[in-house]
C-alpha positions as CSV (number, residue, x, y, z in Angstrom):
1,M,135.2,-42.7,105.2
2,G,132.4,-44.0,103.3
3,F,130.0,-41.3,104.0
4,I,132.2,-38.5,103.1
5,S,132.9,-40.2,99.6
6,T,129.2,-40.4,99.0
7,I,128.9,-36.7,99.8
8,I,131.7,-35.9,97.5
9,L,129.9,-38.4,95.0
10,I,126.7,-36.2,95.0
11,F,128.8,-33.3,94.7
12,L,130.7,-34.3,91.7
13,L,127.6,-35.3,90.2
14,F,125.9,-32.0,90.4
15,L,128.8,-30.3,89.1
16,V,128.5,-32.5,85.8
17,I,125.0,-31.5,85.8
18,K,125.8,-28.1,86.3
19,T,128.4,-27.8,83.9
20,M,126.5,-29.8,81.0
21,F,122.9,-27.9,81.4
22,F,123.6,-24.4,83.2
23,S,126.9,-23.1,81.8
24,T,127.2,-20.6,79.4
25,T,127.7,-23.2,76.7
26,F,125.4,-25.9,76.5
27,I,126.9,-29.7,76.1
28,S,124.6,-32.3,74.8
29,L,125.5,-36.1,75.2
30,N,126.2,-35.9,71.7
31,D,129.0,-33.8,72.1
32,L,130.6,-35.8,74.7
33,T,130.8,-38.5,72.4
34,N,132.0,-36.7,69.5
35,F,135.1,-34.6,71.1
36,A,137.4,-35.9,68.6
37,D,135.7,-34.0,65.7
38,M,134.8,-31.0,67.5
39,C,137.8,-30.1,69.1
40,E,141.2,-31.3,67.7
41,N,142.6,-28.9,65.4
42,D,145.6,-29.2,63.5
43,D,147.2,-25.9,64.8
44,F,148.1,-26.8,68.2
45,S,149.0,-23.0,69.0
46,S,145.4,-21.9,69.2
47,S,143.8,-22.1,72.7
48,I,140.9,-24.5,73.1
49,N,137.7,-23.0,73.1
50,K,135.0,-22.8,76.3
51,K,133.1,-25.9,75.1
52,C,136.1,-28.2,74.5
53,E,137.1,-26.8,78.1
54,N,133.9,-27.9,79.4
55,I,133.7,-31.6,77.8
56,I,137.3,-32.3,79.3
57,L,135.9,-30.9,82.9
58,I,132.9,-33.4,82.4
59,Y,135.4,-36.1,81.6
60,W,137.5,-35.8,84.7
61,L,134.3,-35.2,87.0
62,L,132.9,-38.4,85.9
63,L,136.3,-40.3,85.7
64,A,136.4,-39.1,89.6
65,S,132.6,-39.9,90.1
66,F,133.5,-43.3,89.1
67,F,136.3,-43.8,91.6
68,F,134.3,-42.1,94.4
69,S,131.4,-44.4,93.8
70,L,133.7,-47.3,94.2
71,F,135.1,-46.4,97.2
72,S,131.6,-45.4,98.4
73,V,130.3,-49.1,98.1
74,L,133.6,-50.6,98.9
75,T,133.8,-48.9,102.2
76,L,130.0,-48.7,103.2
77,Y,129.0,-52.6,102.4
78,P,130.5,-53.9,105.3
79,F,128.6,-51.1,107.4
80,F,125.5,-52.3,105.8
81,K,126.3,-55.9,106.2
82,M,127.0,-56.1,109.9
83,N,124.4,-57.8,112.1
84,K,122.7,-56.0,114.6
85,P,123.2,-57.4,118.0
86,K,119.5,-59.1,119.4
């Protein structure tokens, strides 16, 4: 299970990089920290633009990557800690 979660972690990090740098809207690290300034409007009926959608997607991918990295460490640590039989 640990190797599967590691593969999913690598895939999620690939998606983060793809979304940040290789999408139609370039998203810098500064954009990730200034989400409230860029994307919050008083008019709730307007749709969110593509850049804000990508920022939200990156937030969710980073959150999922954190949980999969935690799960990978917890499941793979005993595997690498086992002593080899002599």
